[in-house]
C-alpha angles and dihedrals in degrees: 000000000000095000093046091048096051091044091059100034107100101195135056118295140164129194154147128232132180127210139165122289109276094015100090125117124198116265128185103209102020123071113228121209125187123214142161131290140222091007115039124238138189090284089057090055092045092052093049091047092050093049092051090050090050091059096047117121098012122164135220093264094054122102124212117193112197116200105201129182141149119306095039092115089070101027095051101048125156115159120216116255111286090027115104126210089239090057091051092047091052092049093046092054091049093049093047091052095044101074093246117153120251089251091056093046092050092048089062093043093053093055094053096045133095093202109032130074094052095312095118092054090046089054089055093056127157090024122092112257123202116185120201107193139188109204121226097165133088109263095013093251106174092217090064098045102097086339092291106278092176103036135072116262119225093188122092142213087261090058091052092050090049090056090054091047093047093055095037093241114159108202123205113279092251091058093048090052092050092049087054093058134079090241090076095059113109129223109288133215111278095033107149092222089069096048092106097043118114127188128203128178110217099175133018141178090253091059089052092051091049090052091051090048090055091052089053093051091050088056096049097257123126111236122213114192103206099183143318093220110052112154136169138086108336093228092050092049088050092056092045095051091044088058091054091049091051090050090055092048095047103035109012091244133172083002137355123253135291090061138127124221108215126191144158138189132100124283124195136227123215101209111229102151139044097255130122095263127205122169096222095049092044088053090051095048091051089047092051092050091050093048091055093208097307106188097223103049131086129167145192129192127176144152108251093225090062096249123098108194110318095331125102087234123103097207139282147258132249123212130181091265098045096111093040093052092045093054090048088056092052098260122141103212099194091048092048089054092048090050093048087240102134093129090062090045095056093038089059089055096045088236100123120125108227115181103157118225111340091187092222135074128204095159127256124339124207129181126179112190118203109192127205114261092254090058098054096098095061132052115246118257 
């Protein structure tokens, strides 16, 4: 985003952006910082501090362009006073392992941040702020994209505390004290400091699904876009979408084969075991178990930024013989699912999808291909 922006911006500019380690591209007029994701580190704090300093002392005729995309909640991390980075890291890990939705996680993050929940835009006042955003969240709610540093936050401290109660997360005492104070409240709708803030979505999960659907049509396969906002436990979503695929194969409903079931959104994983995790691969392993080796059904699921969970792996594929091949290699698929070890499962098969950094993020992408009966003896192109 930064390189494209400076390439097309005709007048002088200066700026700072932060991205994940290994995902930077060279820019001439914009400084690029790398930091950690999904748990923030010192570089995340340094980047947020530097960005806030860059917008100090602006005037009414200044223009701030905020380039916002997925991952910003971790990459742009600046704890409130009295909150340590170690406290935020501990809480982030607990939330990520709890099965909480991204909206719930970001609600907590906003109320412990000195830059999210509208605080960055407020710091730019009285300058004009234009946000160009790529959505990576179900429903494209601006407050959840990077935890909304440039938009007003309708949620409250009470909402953040309810998330912690719901998932039985006991934060460090310092965090609980901060969440009990007015300092943790974010910038609310109607705040005069955000009167000159504009927000524009320039890419969304739905646009990605529509592009994939067009590719399917060009190849003679009927696309069915199920939803761009599917959430829930990854293994439960896997079983549910497997049932739809089996319905297509058995009864031609809701479409006849060949067809591809396309969906986006962001599932969650409640960590129970000691495996390597990954919501897309956990979805696929549950799907493969539910399909029971059906000869007509193939699947792919991946995170569009090239990283599923904490692994440098985008996702994986499922074929009719996935479970059979895994057992032949000594894997125990049901146990791998129970241990949240789907990355190891698909690595053993050589069926991982590894793209490297894509430098964009429009959430997860899932495609379940149901082939016509005459096509079941060959893999799809």
